[in-house]
C-alpha positions, 0 to 999 in steps of 0.5 A: 499500499502506498504511503499516501493510502496508509496515511489516509484509508479513505483517500482515492487510489491511483495508478501511482499508488498502485505503482508505488505498491508494486515497489514495496513488493519488490523491496519486501521480496529483495529484503526477504529473500536476498542475503543483504547487510541488514541485521535481524533486528534492523530488518525486523523493525524495517518490515514492521515500521515501513512495510507492515505499518499498523493503522489506528483510526484510519492512518498508518502515520508518516512512516513510508513517507518519511522512508521514501524522502530520507531513504536512510535505510538504503543508504548503506544497504548492500546485497550479497552478489546482487550489486545492482538490487540496491541502486535499483531500490533506490531509484525507485524510492527517489521517484516515489518520494516526490510525492511526499517532499516539500514542494519547491517555493515560487522563489525557487522556480523562479531562479530555476526559470532564469537559470534555464534561459542562460545555462541549462546544464546547471539548472539540472543540478538545482532541487527544483529541476529535480522535483519538477522532473520527477513529478513530470514522470509519475504524471506522464511516464510512470509506467515506462519509467518503472518498466525501464528501470527493471529492464535495464537491471535485469539485462545486465546478466553478468551482474546477477549470480548464476545460481541465483535463488531465494535465501530466506532472511530471519526475523526477530520473533516476538512471543505472541500468545503461546506462540512465537510470530512476527507481526506479519505472521512469518515465523522465520527463524530456526534458532532457539528464542528467549522472548525477544523483542524489538525494543531490545538492545541491537546485541540480541540481549534479553529484554 
């Protein structure tokens, strides 16, 4: 579900919401089934707060929007033998982030217009230009742009492992009733547990 729909369940759903939701499916699959640099506590926290946020009285807060705007969880992320996954995910997040970023001011757009008259190349580096271009892509080229990002990454066959296969990543499990389940219902660890909680220290000590 897109950040806009998580924030307001009554909001009208658009094709851009569908594309953003598609991105979260890819992100979830990549993180859950590809060996990566996220620790189990970090991955669990990310899944709960960003990919599976709880809604309260019709709103799920701004966790997804804040993730897209900051993209800090993607900056240091790496995938074992799949170097193209991180830049692909970052490109997707950057594209959809424009929906939630603060719109440039009129003064910033005026400065952009003036610079475009004298130096088109210099204008490309202004935040107002980048914001305007991403908005335009979402309005008129969203489907083709998303398809192109995927096609470009997949076409570089030498950058993907020949024996590529799913590698289920462990999550920190919580005690729920008599069983041990994550919030999403996935029982993903084969190791003995000691009632681990998400708020436990990162070193995995007992809470």
